[in-house]
C-alpha positions in Angstrom: 92.5 -181.1 -79.0 89.8 -179.5 -81.2 86.9 -180.6 -78.9 88.4 -178.5 -76.4 89.0 -175.4 -78.2 86.9 -172.4 -77.9 86.1 -171.3 -81.2 86.5 -167.4 -82.0 83.4 -165.4 -81.5 81.9 -168.3 -79.4 80.2 -167.3 -75.9 81.8 -169.7 -73.1 79.4 -170.7 -70.6 81.8 -172.9 -68.4 78.6 -174.9 -66.9 78.5 -176.4 -70.4 82.2 -177.6 -70.2 82.9 -180.9 -68.4 85.6 -180.9 -65.6 86.0 -184.4 -65.4 85.6 -185.8 -68.8 87.4 -189.1 -68.7 89.3 -189.8 -72.1 87.9 -193.0 -73.6 91.3 -193.8 -75.0 92.8 -193.9 -71.7 91.9 -197.3 -69.8 93.7 -196.6 -66.5 96.2 -194.4 -64.7 98.9 -196.8 -65.7 97.7 -196.6 -69.0 97.6 -192.7 -69.2 101.0 -192.6 -67.6 102.5 -194.8 -70.5 100.9 -192.4 -73.1 102.2 -189.5 -71.2 105.7 -190.9 -71.2 105.6 -191.5 -75.0 104.1 -187.7 -75.6 107.0 -186.3 -73.4 109.5 -188.0 -75.6 108.0 -186.6 -78.4 107.8 -183.2 -77.0 111.5 -183.1 -76.1 112.5 -184.0 -79.7 110.4 -181.1 -80.8 111.5 -178.7 -78.4 115.1 -179.5 -79.5 114.3 -179.0 -83.3 112.6 -175.7 -82.0 115.7 -174.5 -80.2 118.3 -175.6 -83.0 116.1 -174.0 -85.9 116.0 -170.8 -83.8 113.2 -169.2 -85.9 110.0 -169.6 -84.2 108.8 -168.9 -80.3 106.4 -170.8 -78.4 104.2 -169.0 -75.7 102.0 -171.3 -73.5 99.4 -169.5 -71.2 98.1 -171.2 -68.1 95.0 -169.8 -66.3 92.8 -171.6 -63.7 91.0 -171.2 -60.5 93.1 -172.0 -57.2 94.3 -175.6 -56.8 93.5 -176.6 -60.4 97.2 -177.8 -60.9 99.1 -175.2 -63.1 102.5 -175.8 -61.2 102.1 -179.5 -61.3 101.1 -179.6 -65.1 104.4 -177.4 -65.8 106.6 -179.6 -63.8 105.3 -183.1 -65.2 104.7 -182.0 -68.8 108.1 -180.2 -69.2 110.4 -182.2 -66.7 112.4 -184.0 -69.6 112.9 -181.0 -72.2 116.0 -178.9 -72.1 115.9 -176.1 -69.6 118.2 -174.2 -71.9 115.3 -173.5 -74.3 112.2 -173.4 -71.8 111.4 -170.9 -69.2 108.4 -170.2 -66.7 107.4 -166.7 -66.1 105.2 -166.2 -63.0 103.3 -162.8 -62.5 102.4 -161.9 -59.0 101.0 -158.7 -57.5 102.5 -156.1 -59.7 105.2 -153.7 -58.3 105.1 -150.1 -57.9 107.4 -149.9 -61.0 105.2 -152.0 -62.9 102.0 -150.2 -61.9 103.6 -147.0 -63.2 103.4 -148.5 -66.8 100.7 -149.8 -68.9 99.4 -153.4 -67.8 101.4 -155.0 -70.8 104.7 -153.5 -70.0 105.7 -156.4 -67.5 104.2 -159.0 -69.8 105.9 -158.1 -72.9 109.3 -158.3 -71.1 108.7 -162.0 -70.7 107.6 -163.2 -73.9 109.7 -165.8 -75.8 112.7 -165.3 -77.7 113.4 -167.3 -81.1 113.8 -170.9 -80.5 112.3 -170.6 -76.9 109.2 -171.8 -75.0 107.9 -169.6 -72.2 105.1 -170.7 -69.9 103.0 -168.1 -68.5 101.9 -169.0 -64.9 98.9 -167.0 -64.6 99.4 -163.9 -67.2 98.2 -160.7 -68.6 94.5 -162.2 -68.3 94.9 -161.2 -64.4 94.1 -157.5 -65.4 90.7 -158.7 -66.4 90.3 -161.2 -63.9 91.5 -160.3 -60.6 91.5 -156.6 -61.2 87.8 -157.1 -62.3 86.5 -159.3 -59.6 88.4 -157.4 -56.7 87.2 -154.1 -58.0 91.0 -152.8 -58.2 90.1 -150.4 -61.2 86.8 -149.2 -62.7 85.1 -151.1 -65.3 85.7 -148.5 -67.9 89.5 -149.2 -67.8 89.6 -152.9 -67.6 86.9 -153.5 -70.1 89.2 -151.8 -72.8 91.8 -154.3 -71.9 90.2 -157.2 -74.0 90.9 -155.6 -77.1 94.5 -154.7 -76.1 95.2 -158.2 -75.3 93.9 -159.4 -78.8 95.9 -156.7 -80.5 99.1 -157.7 -78.3 98.8 -161.4 -79.1 98.1 -160.6 -82.9 101.5 -158.6 -83.0 103.1 -161.5 -81.1 101.5 -164.1 -83.4 102.7 -162.0 -86.7 106.1 -162.0 -85.2 106.5 -165.8 -85.4 105.0 -166.9 -82.0 102.8 -169.6 -81.6 100.4 -168.9 -78.9 98.5 -171.8 -77.0 96.2 -171.0 -74.0 94.8 -173.6 -71.6 92.2 -172.8 -68.9 92.6 -175.8 -66.5 88.9 -176.4 -65.6 88.0 -177.9 -62.3 85.0 -178.1 -60.5 84.0 -176.4 -57.1 83.7 -179.5 -55.4 87.0 -180.8 -56.5 88.6 -177.6 -55.5 87.1 -178.3 -51.8 88.6 -181.5 -51.8 92.0 -180.2 -52.8 92.1 -177.6 -50.4 91.1 -179.8 -47.5 93.8 -182.3 -48.6 96.3 -179.3 -48.1 95.1 -179.1 -44.5 95.0 -182.6 -43.7 98.3 -183.8 -45.1 101.3 -182.1 -43.3 103.6 -182.7 -46.3 101.1 -180.3 -48.1 100.3 -177.7 -45.5 102.9 -175.1 -46.9 100.4 -175.0 -50.1 97.8 -173.7 -48.2 97.0 -170.0 -48.5 94.2 -168.5 -46.4 93.8 -166.1 -49.1 92.4 -169.2 -51.4 89.3 -169.2 -49.1 88.7 -165.6 -50.0 88.9 -166.3 -53.7 86.6 -169.4 -53.2 84.0 -167.0 -51.7 84.1 -165.2 -55.0 83.9 -168.3 -57.2 80.9 -167.3 -59.2 82.5 -163.8 -60.0 85.5 -165.5 -61.2 83.6 -167.8 -63.3 81.8 -164.9 -64.7 85.1 -163.1 -65.3 86.9 -166.1 -67.0 83.6 -166.7 -69.3 84.0 -163.0 -70.6 87.4 -163.3 -70.9 87.6 -166.5 -73.0 84.6 -165.3 -75.2 86.2 -162.2 -76.2 89.8 -163.3 -76.5 89.9 -166.7 -78.1 91.0 -165.8 -81.6 92.3 -167.6 -84.8 95.8 -166.8 -83.8 95.5 -167.5 -79.9 92.5 -169.9 -79.1 91.8 -171.1 -75.8 91.5 -174.5 -74.7 89.0 -175.6 -71.9 90.8 -178.8 -70.4 89.0 -181.1 -68.1 91.1 -181.0 -64.9 89.4 -182.8 -62.0 91.4 -185.8 -63.1 95.2 -184.9 -63.0 96.9 -187.4 -65.0 94.3 -187.3 -67.9 94.5 -183.4 -68.1 98.4 -183.5 -68.3 98.3 -185.8 -70.9 96.0 -183.7 -73.0 98.2 -180.5 -72.5 101.1 -182.3 -73.8 99.3 -183.7 -76.9 98.2 -180.4 -77.6 101.6 -178.9 -77.4 103.3 -181.5 -79.2 101.1 -181.5 -82.1 100.9 -177.7 -82.5 104.6 -177.5 -82.4 
């Protein structure tokens, strides 16, 4: 996973990172699935040890453009682990109560307990992504949040939380293909959200926001990993390899 990690202090330019980097160790889809199954079994055992030891915590942050496969990644990677020790936290549009507090208030409540793995499907990074692109707050407010995020994650790390952050990197062309598939396949129509088209028009601005966010918040205690995700089965195998080895 080191080849996908953003070194602390490195400026991220996403056009320089591949979206369809086929793993040379994976010969075919069947081969990838076999490797994935073995890694899944390893993750299952490690998760049981984490839960039994009840000392450390694991926080996995997933961020991506629409259609990149966050939900599918979570479902496939963690389908065999003990649900007692794994939880997914989704962060939608903030409620009025959440808006009345600081932007990390609702995030902190969802962080993992000892022995637990928590997956953030979107996260506190929305407050330097959507907030920035949609101009929901002035720059003088959201621009300070990179430092707040780094301090927040450092505190979690110091308190025994292993933080793994993944950006699922897909191309604009692949996103178009997946959106069209949702429209053309009746079984996938429910996944289509007209709002996705609005965000697609802002692709360039979102890329800029992601680049700055990862450049400024990839740290020794919470590094970012940019995972090529045009090929789903390969990207999921890579996620799991990183999680298993780090745990």
